[in-house]
N, C-alpha and C positions, 0 to 999 in steps of 0.2 A: 651710221651712215646708211641711207637707203640703197637698195640693189639697183644697179645700172648695167646695161649691156656693155660688152667689151668694145673698146675703141677701135676704129678703123684707121690705119696709118695712111696719111695723105700722100699723094704722089710727089709733091714738093714740100717736104716737111720743113717747118720753121719752128721746131719745138723749143729750142733754146731761147729764141726771141720771145715766144709766147710766155715762157716761164718768167722771163725778165719783166714783161708787162704785168703779169699776174702778181709778181712780188712787189712791183711798184704800187699796185692797187692795194695790197695788204698794208704797205707802209702808209699810204694816204688814209687808210682806215684806222690808223693808230697802232699798228703792230710794229715792233722793232726789228724789221727785216733789212739788214744791211747788205753790202756787196758780198761779204764773205758767205752769208747764208744763201744768197742767190747762186754763187758758184757751187756751194755744197749741194743745193737742190738740183742743179744741172748735172753734176757728177752722179748724184744718187739716182736720178731718173735714167741716166745712161747705163748705170750698173743694174738697176732693177728691171728695166724694160718699159715698154709703153703699150702693152697688149691688154692689161687688166685694169679696169677703172678703179677697183678697190685698191690694188697695189699702188697705182699712180696717186690716189688720194692720200694714202698713209705715208708714202714716200715724201711727198711735198709737206705733209703735216709734220713729219719728224724733222724735216729740215727748217721749217719756218715757225712752228708754234713752240714757244718756250714757257708760256703761262697758261694756266687753266682758263682764265677769263677770256682768252683770245680764241677759244675753240669755236664759239658760235659765229664770230665774224669770219673766221677762216672757212667754215662750212658754207656760209651763205655766199661768199665771194667765189668759192670754188664751184658751187652749183650754178651760179649765174655766168661765170666766165667760161667754164669748160663743158657744160652740158646743154644748156638751153639755147637753141639757135636763134630765138627771138628775145634774148636777154636784154638787148638794148632797148627795145620797145617796152618791155616789162619794167625796167628800171626807170625809164623816162616817165612811165605812168605813176611810179611811186613818188616822183618829185613834182607832179602836176597838182596844184590845188584844185579840188573839185567841189562842187556843191552837191551834197548828198541828198537823195530823194528816196523814193520807194525802193528802187533797185540799187542798193549800196554795193560798192566794190569790196573785195576782200581787203581787210586791213593788213598793213605790212607786218610781217612776223618779226620776231626778235632778230636784230642785227641786219635786217633786209634794207632798211633805209640807210644805214651807215654803209652797207656794201654798195648801194646805188650811188651814194655821194662819192665814194672812193673811186668807182669805175667810171663815173661820169664827171670827173673833176674838170671844170672849165667848160663843160658842154651846156648848151641852152636847151631848156625844155621845149618840145614842139608846140607850136601854136594850134589851137583848135578852131575850126571854122564855125563861126556863130552866124546863123542865118539872119538876114535883115527882116524886121517886121514888115508885114504887108501894109499896114496902115499906122498912122502916128498914134492912134488911140491904144494900139496893142503894145506900145513900148513900155517896158517894165523898168521903173526906176527904183533903185535900192539905196536907201539912206543908211550909210554906215557910220553916222556920227555917234551913235550910242553903242556901237559894238565894242567888244573887249579889245584891249591893247595886246600887242604881241607878248608882253610880259605876263599879263593875266592869263593868256592862253597857255603859256608855258607852265604856269603854276598848276594848272588843272590838267595838263597833258600827261598821259600814261607814260611811265618810264620806258616801257617796251616799245613805244611808238616814236621815241626820240631819235633824232640823228646825232651825229658826232658833235656839231656845234651846239645843238640844244642840250645835250648831256653836259657839255662843259659849262654852259650857262646855268643849268640846273644845279650843278655841283657848287658853283659860286653862290647861288641862292641858299643852298642848304648850309653852307659854311657861315652864313649870316643869321641863320635861324637860332632862336633861343628856346630853351625848355625850362622855364622857371618853375619852381615847385615850392609850396609853402613848407616851412620847417615843421618837424614833428616833435611832440613832447617826449621828454626823456624821463626815466625813473629817477635820475639823479636830481637833487635839489640844490638851489642856490639861495643866497640871502636876498630877500625882497621885502621891503617895508609894507607892501600891499599883499603879501602872500597870506595864505590861509593855513599854513602848517607851522605849529609852534616849534621854535628852535630853542629847546630847553638849555642846552649846554652854553650857547652864546648868551642867553638871558642871564644865567648864573654868573658868567664872566663879567658881564656889564654890571651886575649887582655888587660884585666884589669891589668895584671901583668906588662905590658909595657906602662902604661899611656894611654890606649885606642887604641893603634896602633896594628893592626892585623899583627902578625908576623907568625902565624901558623893557618892553616885551619884544624880543626878536622873532621875526617871522621868516619863513622860507616858502619858495614856489618852485615848481618843476622847471628844469632847464629845457630849452629847445635846442635841437641840433639838426643838421642837414641830413636828410635820408640818403642812403646809398642807392645806386642804380645798377642793376644787373641786366645785361642784354644777351639773349640767346638767339642767334641768327642762323636760319636755315640757308645753306649755300648749295643746295642740290640743283640739278639742271633746270627745274621749273621755277626756281627762285633766284637764279644767278644775277639777273639784271636788277631786280628789286633789292636783293641783299647788298649788292655793291653800292647802291645809292643810299641805303639805310646806314651802312657803315660809314659813309661820308658824314651823315648827320650825327652818328654816335661819336665820331672823331671830334666834330665841332663841340658837342656837349662835354666830352671828356677834357678838352683843352680849355674850356671856359666854365668849368663847374663852379669856380669861386664866384663868378658873376651871376650864375643862375640858381644858386642855392643847393646844389647837389653835394653830397659827400664824396665818397669814392665811386668810381665808375668801373665796372668789370664787364668785359666783353668776351663772349664765347661763340664759336661757330660750330656747326654740326651738319653732317650729311650722313656718312656712314660711320663717322667717329667724331668725338668731341675734342675741340682744340681751344686752348686759352690764348687769346690774342690781346689781352689787356695791356701788356707792356709795349706792344707794337703801336697801339693807338695813342700811347703817351707821347709819341714823336710829334713834333710841331708840324712838320710838312706832311700833308695828307697823302700825297703821292708816295712818299717814302714809307709812310706808315702802312698803307695798303699793300705796297710791294713787299714789304717785310712780312706782313701777315700772309700774303699769297704764297711766299716761299715756304712758310711753315705748314700751312694747311695743305694736305695732300688729297683731299676728297672734294675739291671744288668742282661743281657741275657734275657730280656723280649721282649715286643713288640716295635714297632717303630711308633712314632708320631712326625715326624720331623717338620711339619708345626706348630703344637701347641707349641712345645718346642722353636722354633725360635721366635714365637710370644711372649712367655714369656720373652725371652732374650731381644727382641727389646723393650718391654714395661718396664721391670724392671732394665735392666743392660746396655743397649746400651749407654745411656748418661753418665753413670759412667765410663765405661772402654774404650769407643771409641771416647771420646771427644778430644783426642790429636793425632788423625790420626793414629790409631793402625792398624796393619796388622792382618787379621783374617784367621786362618786355620780352615776350616770346614771339619771334617773327618767323612765321612759317605758313604755308598754305594748308597744312594738315593732311597732305596726301602721303600716307605712310605705307610701307610695304610689310610692316611687321604685324603682330597680333594686336587687334584693337583693345583687348582687355589689358594687355601690358601697357599700352600707351595711356589708357584711361587711369590706371593705377598710379603711374609715374606723374602724370599731370596733377592728379589729386594730391599726391604727396608734395609736389612743388607748390601748389596753391595753399596748402596748409602751412608751409614753412615761410612763404613770402608774406610781406605785409599786404601787397596787392599784386595780382597776376593779370597783366594786360596782354591780350593776344592781338597782334597786328597781322592781318590776313589780306594779301592783295586780291584775293578772289572776290572780296566785297565790292570791287569796282563794277561787277555785273549786277544789274537791277534784279534779275531773276535768280540770283544765287540762293541755293537752298542747301542745308547741311545733310546731304544724302550720303556722302562718303563715310565709311565706317570710322576712319580715323578722326574726321571732323566731329562726328556725332559723339565719339568717346571723349574728346577734349572739351567740348562745349559746356557741360554742366559744372566743370571745376575751375573755370576762369572767371574773373571779376568783370571783364569787358572784352568785347571783340570790336576792333576798329580797322578801317582800311589803311593801307600804306603804299598806294600805287602812284602818288604824285607829290609834288612839293607842297601843295595846299593841304593834303591830308596829314602830312607830317607837321606842318605848321599849326594845324588845329589840335595836335596831340596835347600840347601844353594846357589848353583850356579844359580838355577832357580829364587830364590827370589831376587838375586842381579842383574839379567839381566834387562836391561831397557824395553825390549819388553816381557811382561809376557803373554805368550799364551799357552805353553804346548801342550796338546792334544785337546784343545778346538776347534781350527780351523777344525781339521779333524772330530771331532764329530759333529760339526755344519753342515758340508757338508753331513753327513750320516743321518741327521734327515729327 
């Protein structure tokens, strides 16, 4: 939380009423803040006092926040409600559709749009005065017949810029996505009349039925089987919103793997530690699955130690889940706090063990992105492909990329920029 000056106590305090309105805004933003928690917050503030902004923030945080994924929403609503005297105009501006030109406004940060929708529930956006043209020839007419629909816009919208209603609709779209994959050949063989491998034992058994005379030569061909999928998802603070949406997508793949051709689906999350959430994603209800995973994962929106977490995976889990030629999806922005040489060594080991190692990086949404960070530069040479994962459209295109024989994505361009 940023540093703020101490609060001045008003002459006619209405602190309890303001806390009630603040809790209602949290509830509209999707946080489970009931009457009991509101009473606890009022009592806690009365016991802790109202002279320090930091103490006030963490007092309300302790009373209202129960899940790690709600910290960003709480922080934005607290900043807008308790600090900024012009928060109403600012939030109105977040909800006004504008036509961007040379002087673009600052884009809404994570959870800001949801905070604005929660605090302005039922309020109408202010109208902007549009000057009348001085002559009829200067009137600009815009033909919107060929513009994208709202659904198409939502498919390409960044997860960080979505409001609550847009996130709910995007999650429904992700639940309908499929990730089909072609089967992979196995070392095991099966009987096949068109096969190219001689089955001598079966040929002799067939010959014994005709007095030892060979009447038919039996052939065999390699079996095909469904490949396994292993997902390693970064849940640090910079990846929280993207990882939550990607886990919705992974849940849909795990529950429909028979339809899409996948074998077993294993899911792991990492921030400062590695957590196995495979059994939670097997639950049919996606909300119950992610809630159970959130209760087990203790480092949600925390720091990032990618190298140490991948070392734990390579040591404890790689032989269990990668022994059948699994495809690995590594979902992270590559911003690591550890030593880059450790990270590079562990990614190299992971790439050698997996059938394919695909890196999904939300930073690729920026056109001018370059692999300048040490962690990104250390990981890049050891992955098979680097792909974006910041919208519904990019996750929908993932299936086509995985099925392509030449798996390159953005890796070739990024390697040239190093």
